[in-house]
KELUM-492840 format. One record per atom (N, C-alpha, C, O, CB): y, z, x; residue number from 1. Coordinates in Angstrom, 1 decimal. Glycine has a CB too. Layout:
<atoms>
ATOM     yy     zz     xx  nr
ATOM      Y      Z      X NUM
...
</atoms>
This chain:
<atoms>
ATOM     yy     zz     xx  nr
ATOM  -46.7  -22.7   -1.1   1
ATOM  -46.5  -23.5   -0.3   1
ATOM  -46.8  -25.0    0.8   1
ATOM  -47.5  -25.2    1.8   1
ATOM  -46.3  -22.9   -0.1   1
ATOM  -45.7  -25.8   -0.2   2
ATOM  -46.0  -27.1    0.9   2
ATOM  -45.1  -27.2    2.0   2
ATOM  -43.9  -27.3    1.8   2
ATOM  -45.9  -28.5    0.2   2
ATOM  -45.6  -27.2    3.1   3
ATOM  -44.2  -27.8    3.8   3
ATOM  -45.3  -28.8    5.3   3
ATOM  -46.3  -28.2    5.8   3
ATOM  -42.7  -26.1    4.5   3
ATOM  -44.9  -29.8    5.6   4
ATOM  -45.4  -31.0    5.9   4
ATOM  -44.8  -30.4    7.3   4
ATOM  -43.6  -30.4    7.5   4
ATOM  -44.8  -32.4    5.2   4
ATOM  -45.8  -29.9    8.2   5
ATOM  -46.0  -30.1    9.3   5
ATOM  -46.3  -31.0   10.4   5
ATOM  -46.8  -30.6   11.4   5
ATOM  -46.5  -29.6    9.2   5
ATOM  -46.1  -32.0   10.4   6
ATOM  -46.3  -33.6   11.2   6
ATOM  -45.1  -33.4   11.8   6
ATOM  -45.8  -32.7   12.5   6
ATOM  -46.5  -35.4   10.3   6
ATOM  -43.8  -33.2   12.2   7
ATOM  -42.5  -32.8   12.8   7
ATOM  -42.7  -31.8   13.0   7
ATOM  -41.6  -31.3   13.2   7
ATOM  -41.3  -32.9   12.1   7
ATOM  -43.4  -31.0   13.2   8
ATOM  -43.1  -29.4   13.7   8
ATOM  -43.2  -29.6   15.1   8
ATOM  -43.5  -30.8   15.2   8
ATOM  -44.3  -28.0   13.1   8
ATOM  -43.1  -29.0   16.2   9
ATOM  -43.7  -28.5   17.6   9
ATOM  -44.3  -27.5   17.1   9
ATOM  -44.1  -27.2   15.9   9
ATOM  -42.7  -28.1   18.9   9
ATOM  -45.5  -26.6   18.4  10
ATOM  -46.4  -25.8   18.0  10
ATOM  -45.6  -24.8   18.2  10
ATOM  -46.1  -23.8   17.8  10
ATOM  -47.5  -25.8   18.6  10
ATOM  -44.2  -24.7   18.9  11
ATOM  -42.9  -23.5   19.2  11
ATOM  -42.1  -23.4   17.9  11
ATOM  -41.4  -22.5   17.7  11
ATOM  -41.7  -24.0   20.5  11
ATOM  -42.2  -24.4   17.2  12
ATOM  -41.0  -24.2   15.7  12
ATOM  -42.2  -24.1   14.7  12
ATOM  -41.9  -23.9   13.6  12
ATOM  -39.7  -25.9   15.2  12
ATOM  -43.5  -24.2   15.0  13
ATOM  -44.5  -23.2   13.9  13
ATOM  -44.5  -22.2   13.8  13
ATOM  -44.4  -21.5   12.8  13
ATOM  -45.5  -23.2   13.9  13
ATOM  -44.9  -22.0   15.5  14
ATOM  -44.4  -20.2   15.0  14
ATOM  -43.3  -19.4   14.8  14
ATOM  -43.2  -18.2   14.8  14
ATOM  -44.7  -19.4   15.6  14
ATOM  -42.5  -20.4   14.7  15
ATOM  -41.2  -19.6   14.5  15
ATOM  -41.1  -19.4   13.2  15
ATOM  -40.9  -18.4   12.5  15
ATOM  -40.0  -20.3   15.1  15
ATOM  -41.2  -20.6   12.9  16
ATOM  -41.9  -20.7   10.7  16
ATOM  -42.2  -19.9   10.6  16
ATOM  -41.3  -19.2   10.2  16
ATOM  -43.2  -21.5    9.8  16
ATOM  -43.8  -19.3   10.7  17
ATOM  -44.5  -18.5   11.1  17
ATOM  -43.8  -16.8   11.4  17
ATOM  -44.1  -15.7   11.0  17
ATOM  -45.2  -19.2   12.2  17
ATOM  -43.2  -17.3   12.1  18
ATOM  -42.2  -15.6   12.2  18
ATOM  -41.6  -15.1   11.1  18
ATOM  -42.1  -14.2   10.4  18
ATOM  -40.7  -15.6   13.1  18
ATOM  -40.6  -15.9   10.9  19
ATOM  -39.5  -16.0   10.0  19
ATOM  -40.4  -15.5    8.6  19
ATOM  -40.0  -14.6    7.9  19
ATOM  -38.8  -17.8   10.0  19
ATOM  -41.5  -16.2    8.5  20
ATOM  -41.9  -15.9    6.8  20
ATOM  -42.7  -14.6    7.3  20
ATOM  -43.3  -14.2    6.3  20
ATOM  -43.1  -17.4    5.8  20
ATOM  -43.0  -13.8    8.3  21
ATOM  -43.1  -12.5    8.6  21
ATOM  -42.8  -11.5    8.4  21
ATOM  -43.3  -10.5    7.9  21
ATOM  -42.9  -12.4    9.2  21
ATOM  -41.5  -11.9    8.8  22
ATOM  -40.1  -11.5    8.7  22
ATOM  -39.5  -11.0    6.9  22
ATOM  -39.1  -10.0    6.3  22
ATOM  -39.1  -12.9    9.5  22
ATOM  -39.8  -12.3    6.5  23
ATOM  -39.8  -12.5    4.9  23
ATOM  -40.4  -12.0    3.9  23
ATOM  -40.0  -11.9    2.8  23
ATOM  -40.0  -13.4    4.5  23
ATOM  -41.7  -11.5    4.7  24
ATOM  -42.5  -11.0    3.5  24
ATOM  -42.2   -9.6    3.6  24
ATOM  -41.8   -9.0    2.6  24
ATOM  -44.0  -11.3    3.5  24
ATOM  -42.4   -8.9    4.8  25
ATOM  -42.3   -7.4    5.2  25
ATOM  -41.2   -7.6    4.5  25
ATOM  -41.3   -7.3    3.3  25
ATOM  -42.3   -6.9    6.8  25
ATOM  -39.8   -8.0    5.1  26
ATOM  -38.3   -7.1    5.0  26
ATOM  -37.8   -6.8    3.6  26
ATOM  -36.6   -6.5    3.4  26
ATOM  -37.1   -7.9    5.6  26
ATOM  -38.9   -6.9    2.2  27
ATOM  -38.3   -5.9    0.9  27
ATOM  -39.4   -4.6    1.2  27
ATOM  -39.2   -3.5    0.5  27
ATOM  -38.7   -6.8   -1.2  27
ATOM  -40.4   -4.5    2.2  28
ATOM  -41.6   -3.8    2.2  28
ATOM  -42.1   -3.6    0.8  28
ATOM  -42.1   -2.4    0.4  28
ATOM  -41.3   -2.5    2.8  28
ATOM  -42.5   -4.5    0.1  29
ATOM  -43.4   -4.4   -0.5  29
ATOM  -44.2   -6.4   -0.7  29
ATOM  -43.9   -7.6   -1.0  29
ATOM  -42.8   -3.4   -1.7  29
ATOM  -45.2   -5.6   -0.4  30
ATOM  -46.5   -7.0    0.4  30
ATOM  -47.0   -7.8   -0.7  30
ATOM  -47.6   -8.3    0.3  30
ATOM  -48.4   -6.2    1.2  30
ATOM  -47.3   -8.3   -1.3  31
ATOM  -48.6   -9.0   -2.5  31
ATOM  -49.4   -9.7   -1.6  31
ATOM  -49.4  -10.0   -0.4  31
ATOM  -48.0  -10.2   -3.7  31
ATOM  -50.2  -10.1   -3.1  32
ATOM  -51.8  -10.9   -2.5  32
ATOM  -51.3  -12.5   -2.5  32
ATOM  -52.2  -13.3   -2.1  32
ATOM  -53.6  -10.7   -3.9  32
ATOM  -50.3  -13.2   -2.8  33
ATOM  -49.6  -14.2   -3.7  33
ATOM  -49.1  -14.0   -1.8  33
ATOM  -49.7  -14.7   -1.0  33
ATOM  -48.5  -14.0   -5.5  33
ATOM  -48.4  -13.2   -1.5  34
ATOM  -47.8  -13.4   -0.1  34
ATOM  -48.9  -13.8    1.1  34
ATOM  -48.5  -14.6    2.0  34
ATOM  -47.1  -12.1    0.2  34
ATOM  -49.6  -13.5    1.1  35
ATOM  -50.6  -13.3    2.3  35
ATOM  -51.6  -14.3    1.9  35
ATOM  -52.3  -14.7    2.8  35
ATOM  -51.3  -11.7    2.7  35
ATOM  -51.9  -14.7    0.5  36
ATOM  -52.5  -16.2    0.7  36
ATOM  -52.1  -17.5    0.8  36
ATOM  -52.9  -18.4    1.0  36
ATOM  -53.2  -16.4    0.0  36
ATOM  -50.3  -17.6    0.5  37
ATOM  -49.8  -18.6    1.0  37
ATOM  -49.4  -18.7    3.0  37
ATOM  -49.2  -19.7    3.7  37
ATOM  -48.6  -18.5   -0.1  37
ATOM  -49.4  -17.4    3.3  38
ATOM  -49.5  -17.5    4.7  38
ATOM  -50.9  -17.8    5.4  38
ATOM  -51.0  -18.3    6.5  38
ATOM  -49.1  -16.3    5.1  38
ATOM  -52.3  -17.3    4.2  39
ATOM  -53.2  -17.6    5.3  39
ATOM  -53.6  -18.6    4.7  39
ATOM  -54.7  -18.5    4.3  39
ATOM  -54.3  -16.6    5.9  39
ATOM  -52.9  -19.8    4.3  40
ATOM  -53.3  -21.2    4.1  40
ATOM  -52.0  -21.9    5.0  40
ATOM  -52.2  -23.0    5.5  40
ATOM  -53.4  -21.6    2.4  40
ATOM  -51.0  -21.4    5.1  41
ATOM  -50.4  -22.4    6.3  41
ATOM  -50.3  -21.9    7.1  41
ATOM  -49.1  -22.1    7.5  41
ATOM  -49.3  -23.1    6.3  41
ATOM  -51.1  -21.0    8.0  42
ATOM  -52.1  -20.7    9.4  42
ATOM  -52.7  -21.7    9.1  42
ATOM  -52.4  -22.7    9.7  42
ATOM  -53.1  -19.3    9.7  42
ATOM  -53.9  -21.8    8.1  43
ATOM  -55.2  -23.1    8.8  43
ATOM  -54.5  -24.5    8.3  43
ATOM  -55.2  -25.6    8.3  43
ATOM  -57.3  -23.0    7.8  43
ATOM  -52.9  -24.4    7.8  44
ATOM  -52.3  -26.0    8.0  44
ATOM  -52.0  -26.1    9.3  44
ATOM  -52.0  -27.3    9.5  44
ATOM  -51.0  -26.4    7.2  44
ATOM  -51.7  -25.4   10.5  45
ATOM  -51.4  -25.1   11.2  45
ATOM  -52.8  -25.3   12.6  45
ATOM  -52.7  -25.7   13.7  45
ATOM  -50.8  -24.1   10.6  45
ATOM  -54.0  -24.7   11.8  46
ATOM  -55.0  -25.6   13.1  46
ATOM  -55.7  -24.3   12.9  46
ATOM  -56.7  -24.1   13.4  46
ATOM  -54.4  -26.2   15.0  46
ATOM  -55.2  -23.4   12.2  47
ATOM  -56.6  -22.2   12.7  47
ATOM  -57.3  -22.3   11.2  47
ATOM  -57.0  -21.8   10.1  47
ATOM  -56.0  -20.0   13.1  47
ATOM  -58.2  -23.2   11.8  48
ATOM  -59.1  -22.8   10.1  48
ATOM  -60.3  -21.8   10.5  48
ATOM  -61.1  -21.7    9.6  48
ATOM  -60.1  -24.5    9.3  48
ATOM  -60.4  -21.1   11.3  49
ATOM  -61.4  -20.0   11.6  49
ATOM  -60.9  -18.4   11.3  49
ATOM  -59.9  -17.9   11.9  49
ATOM  -61.9  -20.1   13.3  49
ATOM  -61.5  -18.0   10.5  50
ATOM  -61.0  -16.5    9.6  50
ATOM  -60.3  -15.6   11.4  50
ATOM  -59.1  -15.2   11.5  50
ATOM  -63.1  -15.3    8.6  50
ATOM  -61.1  -15.6   12.2  51
ATOM  -60.4  -14.5   12.8  51
ATOM  -59.5  -15.2   13.9  51
ATOM  -59.0  -14.7   14.9  51
ATOM  -61.3  -13.3   13.4  51
ATOM  -59.5  -16.6   13.5  52
ATOM  -58.1  -17.2   14.3  52
ATOM  -57.2  -16.7   13.5  52
ATOM  -56.4  -15.9   13.9  52
ATOM  -57.8  -18.8   14.6  52
ATOM  -57.1  -17.1   12.4  53
ATOM  -56.2  -16.5   11.3  53
ATOM  -55.6  -15.4   11.5  53
ATOM  -54.5  -15.1   11.9  53
ATOM  -56.7  -16.1   10.1  53
ATOM  -57.0  -14.6   11.0  54
ATOM  -56.5  -12.9   12.0  54
ATOM  -55.6  -12.3   12.9  54
ATOM  -54.9  -11.2   13.0  54
ATOM  -57.1  -12.5   12.8  54
ATOM  -56.0  -13.6   13.5  55
ATOM  -55.5  -12.4   15.3  55
ATOM  -53.9  -13.4   15.3  55
ATOM  -52.9  -13.1   15.8  55
ATOM  -57.1  -12.6   17.7  55
ATOM  -54.0  -14.6   14.7  56
ATOM  -52.4  -15.1   14.7  56
ATOM  -51.9  -14.4   13.3  56
ATOM  -51.2  -15.2   12.7  56
ATOM  -52.3  -17.1   14.7  56
ATOM  -51.9  -13.9   13.1  57
ATOM  -51.8  -13.1   11.9  57
ATOM  -50.6  -11.7   12.5  57
ATOM  -49.4  -11.5   12.4  57
ATOM  -53.6  -12.6   11.4  57
ATOM  -51.7  -10.9   13.1  58
ATOM  -51.4   -9.7   13.7  58
ATOM  -50.8   -9.9   15.1  58
ATOM  -50.5   -8.9   15.8  58
ATOM  -52.7   -8.9   13.8  58
ATOM  -50.7  -11.3   15.6  59
ATOM  -49.5  -11.5   16.7  59
ATOM  -47.8  -11.5   16.0  59
ATOM  -46.9  -10.8   16.2  59
ATOM  -49.8  -13.0   17.5  59
ATOM  -47.9  -12.2   15.5  60
ATOM  -46.7  -12.3   14.4  60
ATOM  -45.7  -11.1   14.1  60
ATOM  -44.6  -10.7   14.2  60
ATOM  -47.3  -12.5   13.2  60
ATOM  -47.4  -10.6   13.2  61
ATOM  -46.2   -8.5   12.6  61
ATOM  -46.0   -8.1   13.6  61
ATOM  -44.8   -7.7   13.6  61
ATOM  -47.0   -6.8   11.8  61
ATOM  -47.0   -7.8   15.5  62
ATOM  -46.1   -7.5   15.8  62
ATOM  -45.2   -7.9   16.8  62
ATOM  -44.5   -7.2   17.5  62
ATOM  -46.4   -6.7   15.9  62
ATOM  -45.2   -9.3   16.9  63
ATOM  -43.3   -9.9   17.3  63
ATOM  -42.6   -9.4   16.5  63
ATOM  -41.9   -8.5   16.9  63
ATOM  -42.7  -11.4   17.2  63
ATOM  -42.6   -9.8   15.2  64
ATOM  -41.6   -9.1   13.8  64
ATOM  -41.2   -7.5   13.9  64
ATOM  -40.1   -7.0   13.7  64
ATOM  -42.7   -9.2   12.2  64
ATOM  -42.5   -6.8   14.4  65
ATOM  -42.4   -5.6   13.8  65
ATOM  -41.1   -4.4   14.1  65
ATOM  -40.7   -3.4   13.5  65
ATOM  -43.8   -5.0   14.1  65
ATOM  -40.5   -5.0   15.5  66
ATOM  -39.4   -3.9   16.1  66
ATOM  -37.8   -4.7   14.9  66
ATOM  -36.9   -4.0   14.5  66
ATOM  -39.3   -4.2   18.5  66
ATOM  -37.8   -5.7   14.8  67
ATOM  -37.1   -6.4   13.9  67
ATOM  -37.1   -5.7   11.8  67
ATOM  -36.1   -5.5   11.0  67
ATOM  -37.7   -8.0   14.2  67
ATOM  -37.9   -5.7   11.7  68
ATOM  -37.6   -4.8   10.3  68
ATOM  -37.3   -3.1   10.3  68
ATOM  -37.3   -2.3    9.4  68
ATOM  -38.9   -5.0    9.3  68
ATOM  -37.1   -3.1   11.7  69
ATOM  -36.1   -2.2   11.8  69
ATOM  -35.4   -1.7   11.2  69
ATOM  -35.8   -1.0   10.3  69
ATOM  -35.6   -2.3   12.4  69
ATOM  -34.3   -1.9   11.3  70
ATOM  -32.9   -2.6   10.1  70
ATOM  -32.3   -3.5    9.7  70
ATOM  -32.0   -4.2   10.7  70
ATOM  -32.0   -2.3   10.0  70
ATOM  -31.8   -4.0    8.7  71
ATOM  -31.7   -5.0    8.5  71
ATOM  -30.8   -6.4    9.9  71
ATOM  -31.1   -7.5   10.3  71
ATOM  -31.1   -4.7    7.3  71
ATOM  -29.7   -5.4   10.1  72
ATOM  -29.0   -6.1   11.6  72
ATOM  -30.1   -6.6   12.0  72
ATOM  -30.2   -7.8   12.0  72
ATOM  -28.3   -5.1   12.7  72
ATOM  -31.0   -5.7   12.6  73
ATOM  -32.1   -6.7   13.3  73
ATOM  -32.7   -7.9   13.0  73
ATOM  -32.7   -9.0   13.6  73
ATOM  -33.1   -6.1   13.4  73
ATOM  -33.2   -7.5   11.9  74
ATOM  -33.6   -8.6   10.9  74
ATOM  -32.9   -9.4   10.8  74
ATOM  -33.5  -10.5   10.9  74
ATOM  -33.9   -8.3    9.8  74
ATOM  -31.7   -9.6   10.6  75
ATOM  -30.6  -10.5   10.1  75
ATOM  -30.7  -11.7   12.4  75
ATOM  -31.1  -12.9   12.8  75
ATOM  -28.4   -8.9    9.4  75
ATOM  -30.3  -10.9   13.0  76
ATOM  -30.2  -11.0   14.1  76
ATOM  -31.3  -11.9   14.3  76
ATOM  -31.1  -12.9   13.7  76
ATOM  -30.0   -9.9   14.7  76
ATOM  -32.6  -11.9   14.9  77
ATOM  -34.0  -11.9   14.5  77
ATOM  -34.1  -13.7   14.2  77
ATOM  -34.5  -14.7   14.9  77
ATOM  -34.3  -10.7   12.8  77
ATOM  -33.1  -13.5   12.5  78
ATOM  -33.6  -14.6   11.6  78
ATOM  -33.2  -15.6   12.0  78
ATOM  -33.7  -16.7   12.2  78
ATOM  -33.2  -14.6   10.2  78
ATOM  -31.7  -15.1   12.4  79
ATOM  -30.8  -16.5   13.0  79
ATOM  -31.3  -17.3   14.3  79
ATOM  -31.4  -18.5   14.5  79
ATOM  -29.3  -15.9   13.5  79
ATOM  -31.7  -16.0   15.2  80
ATOM  -32.6  -17.3   16.2  80
ATOM  -33.4  -17.9   16.3  80
ATOM  -33.5  -19.0   16.8  80
ATOM  -33.0  -17.2   17.0  80
ATOM  -34.6  -16.9   15.5  81
ATOM  -35.8  -18.4   15.3  81
ATOM  -35.7  -19.2   14.3  81
ATOM  -36.5  -20.1   14.3  81
ATOM  -37.5  -18.1   15.0  81
ATOM  -34.6  -19.1   13.3  82
ATOM  -33.5  -20.4   13.0  82
ATOM  -33.2  -21.1   13.8  82
ATOM  -33.7  -22.3   13.7  82
ATOM  -32.3  -20.1   12.5  82
ATOM  -32.4  -20.9   14.9  83
ATOM  -32.2  -22.2   16.1  83
ATOM  -33.1  -23.1   16.4  83
ATOM  -32.8  -24.2   16.8  83
ATOM  -32.1  -21.8   17.4  83
ATOM  -34.2  -22.5   16.0  84
ATOM  -35.8  -23.7   16.8  84
ATOM  -35.4  -24.8   16.0  84
ATOM  -35.7  -25.9   16.5  84
ATOM  -38.1  -23.2   16.2  84
ATOM  -34.7  -25.0   14.8  85
ATOM  -35.4  -25.8   14.2  85
ATOM  -34.0  -26.6   13.7  85
ATOM  -33.0  -26.1   13.1  85
ATOM  -36.6  -25.2   13.1  85
ATOM  -34.2  -27.7   14.2  86
ATOM  -32.8  -28.5   14.6  86
ATOM  -33.1  -29.8   13.3  86
ATOM  -32.4  -29.6   12.4  86
ATOM  -32.8  -29.3   16.8  86
ATOM  -33.7  -30.6   13.1  87
ATOM  -34.3  -31.6   12.0  87
ATOM  -33.3  -31.0   10.3  87
ATOM  -33.2  -29.9    9.9  87
ATOM  -36.4  -31.2   11.9  87
ATOM  -32.9  -32.2    9.8  88
ATOM  -32.1  -31.2    8.7  88
ATOM  -33.3  -31.0    8.1  88
ATOM  -33.7  -29.8    7.9  88
ATOM  -30.8  -31.9    7.6  88
ATOM  -34.6  -32.6    7.5  89
ATOM  -35.3  -32.0    6.8  89
ATOM  -36.2  -30.8    7.6  89
ATOM  -37.0  -30.6    6.7  89
ATOM  -35.9  -33.0    6.1  89
ATOM  -36.4  -30.3    8.4  90
ATOM  -37.1  -29.0    8.8  90
ATOM  -36.4  -27.8    7.5  90
ATOM  -36.8  -27.3    6.5  90
ATOM  -36.5  -28.5   10.7  90
ATOM  -35.3  -27.9    8.4  91
ATOM  -34.3  -26.8    7.7  91
ATOM  -34.5  -26.4    6.6  91
ATOM  -34.8  -25.2    6.4  91
ATOM  -33.2  -27.1    7.6  91
ATOM  -34.3  -27.6    5.2  92
ATOM  -34.8  -27.7    4.5  92
ATOM  -36.2  -27.2    4.0  92
ATOM  -36.5  -26.6    3.0  92
ATOM  -34.5  -28.5    4.5  92
ATOM  -37.1  -27.5    5.0  93
ATOM  -38.4  -26.9    4.1  93
ATOM  -38.3  -25.5    4.2  93
ATOM  -38.6  -24.8    3.2  93
ATOM  -39.9  -27.4    4.6  93
ATOM  -37.8  -24.7    5.9  94
ATOM  -38.2  -24.2    6.0  94
ATOM  -37.9  -22.5    5.2  94
ATOM  -38.5  -21.5    5.1  94
ATOM  -38.2  -24.7    7.0  94
ATOM  -35.9  -23.5    4.6  95
ATOM  -35.7  -22.3    3.7  95
ATOM  -36.2  -22.2    2.4  95
ATOM  -36.3  -21.2    1.6  95
ATOM  -34.4  -22.1    3.6  95
ATOM  -36.4  -23.0    2.4  96
ATOM  -37.5  -23.6    0.9  96
ATOM  -39.0  -22.2    0.7  96
ATOM  -39.3  -21.5   -0.2  96
ATOM  -38.7  -26.0    1.5  96
ATOM  -39.6  -22.2    2.2  97
ATOM  -40.5  -22.3    2.0  97
ATOM  -40.0  -19.8    2.1  97
ATOM  -40.5  -18.8    1.7  97
ATOM  -41.5  -23.6    3.0  97
ATOM  -39.4  -20.0    2.6  98
ATOM  -38.9  -18.5    3.4  98
ATOM  -38.3  -17.9    1.4  98
ATOM  -38.6  -16.9    0.7  98
ATOM  -37.0  -18.8    5.2  98
ATOM  -37.4  -18.9    1.4  99
ATOM  -37.4  -18.7   -0.5  99
ATOM  -38.4  -18.1   -1.4  99
ATOM  -38.4  -17.1   -2.1  99
ATOM  -37.3  -20.1   -1.2  99
ATOM  -39.2  -18.9   -1.2 100
ATOM  -40.7  -19.1   -2.1 100
ATOM  -41.3  -18.0   -2.0 100
ATOM  -41.5  -17.4   -3.0 100
ATOM  -41.8  -20.4   -1.7 100
ATOM  -41.6  -17.5   -1.0 101
ATOM  -41.6  -16.4   -0.4 101
ATOM  -41.5  -15.2   -0.8 101
ATOM  -42.5  -14.5   -1.0 101
ATOM  -41.1  -16.4    0.2 101
ATOM  -40.2  -14.8   -0.8 102
ATOM  -39.0  -13.6   -1.2 102
ATOM  -39.0  -13.5   -2.2 102
ATOM  -39.1  -12.3   -2.6 102
ATOM  -37.7  -13.7   -1.1 102
ATOM  -38.9  -14.4   -3.0 103
ATOM  -38.8  -14.8   -5.3 103
ATOM  -40.1  -14.8   -4.9 103
ATOM  -39.9  -14.5   -3.8 103
ATOM  -38.0  -16.8   -6.4 103
ATOM  -41.4  -14.8   -5.0 104
ATOM  -42.6  -14.9   -5.2 104
ATOM  -43.1  -13.4   -6.3 104
ATOM  -44.1  -13.5   -7.1 104
ATOM  -43.2  -15.1   -3.7 104
ATOM  -42.6  -12.4   -6.1 105
ATOM  -42.7  -11.7   -6.6 105
ATOM  -41.7  -10.7   -7.5 105
ATOM  -41.7   -9.5   -7.8 105
ATOM  -43.2  -11.4   -5.9 105
ATOM  -40.6  -12.1   -7.9 106
ATOM  -39.6  -11.5   -8.9 106
ATOM  -38.7  -10.8   -8.9 106
ATOM  -38.1  -10.2   -9.7 106
ATOM  -40.0  -11.0   -9.8 106
ATOM  -38.6  -10.9   -7.8 107
ATOM  -37.5   -9.5   -7.2 107
ATOM  -37.0   -9.7   -6.1 107
ATOM  -37.7   -9.3   -5.1 107
ATOM  -38.2   -8.1   -7.0 107
ATOM  -36.1  -10.1   -6.0 108
ATOM  -34.9   -9.8   -4.4 108
ATOM  -34.3   -8.9   -4.1 108
ATOM  -33.4   -8.4   -4.8 108
ATOM  -33.8  -10.5   -4.3 108
ATOM  -34.7   -8.3   -2.6 109
ATOM  -34.2   -6.4   -2.4 109
ATOM  -33.1   -7.4   -1.5 109
ATOM  -33.1   -8.4   -0.9 109
ATOM  -35.7   -4.7   -1.3 109
ATOM  -32.2   -6.4   -1.7 110
ATOM  -31.0   -6.8   -0.7 110
ATOM  -31.0   -7.4    0.5 110
ATOM  -30.2   -8.1    1.0 110
ATOM  -30.3   -5.9   -0.3 110
ATOM  -32.0   -7.1    0.9 111
ATOM  -32.2   -7.3    2.6 111
ATOM  -32.8   -8.4    2.1 111
ATOM  -32.3   -9.5    2.4 111
ATOM  -33.1   -6.2    3.9 111
ATOM  -34.2   -8.7    1.1 112
ATOM  -34.2  -10.1    1.1 112
ATOM  -33.2  -11.1    0.5 112
ATOM  -33.5  -12.3    0.8 112
ATOM  -35.3  -10.5    0.6 112
ATOM  -31.8  -11.0   -0.4 113
ATOM  -30.5  -11.5   -0.8 113
ATOM  -29.5  -11.8    1.2 113
ATOM  -28.8  -12.8    1.5 113
ATOM  -29.5  -10.0   -2.1 113
ATOM  -29.9  -10.9    1.8 114
ATOM  -28.8  -10.9    3.2 114
ATOM  -29.8  -11.9    3.7 114
ATOM  -29.4  -12.9    4.4 114
ATOM  -28.4   -9.3    4.3 114
ATOM  -30.9  -11.8    3.6 115
ATOM  -31.5  -13.0    5.2 115
ATOM  -31.4  -14.2    4.5 115
ATOM  -31.4  -15.1    5.4 115
ATOM  -33.5  -12.8    5.9 115
ATOM  -31.4  -14.8    3.3 116
ATOM  -32.0  -15.5    2.5 116
ATOM  -29.8  -16.0    2.6 116
ATOM  -29.5  -17.1    2.1 116
ATOM  -33.2  -14.6    0.9 116
ATOM  -29.2  -15.5    2.9 117
ATOM  -27.5  -15.9    2.7 117
ATOM  -27.4  -16.6    3.4 117
ATOM  -27.0  -17.8    3.3 117
ATOM  -26.4  -15.0    2.9 117
ATOM  -28.0  -15.6    4.9 118
ATOM  -27.4  -15.9    6.4 118
ATOM  -28.2  -17.0    6.7 118
ATOM  -27.5  -17.8    7.3 118
ATOM  -27.5  -14.8    7.7 118
ATOM  -29.6  -17.5    6.4 119
ATOM  -30.2  -18.2    6.9 119
ATOM  -29.5  -19.9    5.8 119
ATOM  -29.3  -21.0    6.4 119
ATOM  -31.9  -17.5    6.8 119
ATOM  -29.3  -19.7    4.6 120
ATOM  -28.5  -20.7    3.6 120
ATOM  -26.7  -20.8    4.6 120
ATOM  -25.8  -21.6    4.5 120
ATOM  -28.4  -19.7    1.3 120
ATOM  -26.7  -19.7    5.4 121
ATOM  -25.3  -20.4    5.7 121
ATOM  -25.7  -21.1    7.3 121
ATOM  -25.0  -21.7    8.0 121
ATOM  -23.7  -19.0    5.8 121
ATOM  -27.2  -20.8    7.5 122
ATOM  -26.6  -21.4    9.7 122
ATOM  -28.0  -22.8    8.8 122
ATOM  -28.2  -24.0    8.9 122
ATOM  -27.5  -19.5   12.4 122
ATOM  -28.3  -22.3    8.4 123
ATOM  -29.1  -24.0    7.8 123
ATOM  -27.7  -25.0    6.9 123
ATOM  -27.8  -26.2    6.7 123
ATOM  -30.9  -23.6    6.0 123
ATOM  -26.3  -24.3    6.3 124
ATOM  -25.9  -25.7    6.0 124
ATOM  -26.2  -26.0    5.0 124
ATOM  -25.8  -27.1    4.6 124
ATOM  -26.4  -26.5    6.6 124
ATOM  -27.2  -24.8    3.8 125
ATOM  -27.6  -25.2    2.5 125
ATOM  -26.3  -25.0    1.8 125
ATOM  -26.2  -25.3    0.6 125
ATOM  -28.8  -24.4    1.8 125
</atoms>
């Protein structure tokens, strides 16, 4: 996943990572590829030490855990986080990253499909 974080604020980087965590847990099927991609993104965000990446990853999982209890909660949280991205280029990159992560296992669950459709409409893509 190649994302140019140049125009992202710290809050937007956190919102992006939270959205990706939400996307990863949406189908309940976690893959090594998903984890590797998120670790690379954390490194690109400046968390070069493994301990820092683990801390940030765990913090995001803790923030997103309540939202994966139901599709309604997941959708509401995803749309709330999506509001953080105001530039068209950011919206396109965020959606592409989420889509890539969700489709990486070659299976898109109904939860994943719902989240993708909601984000597509939110970003008007």
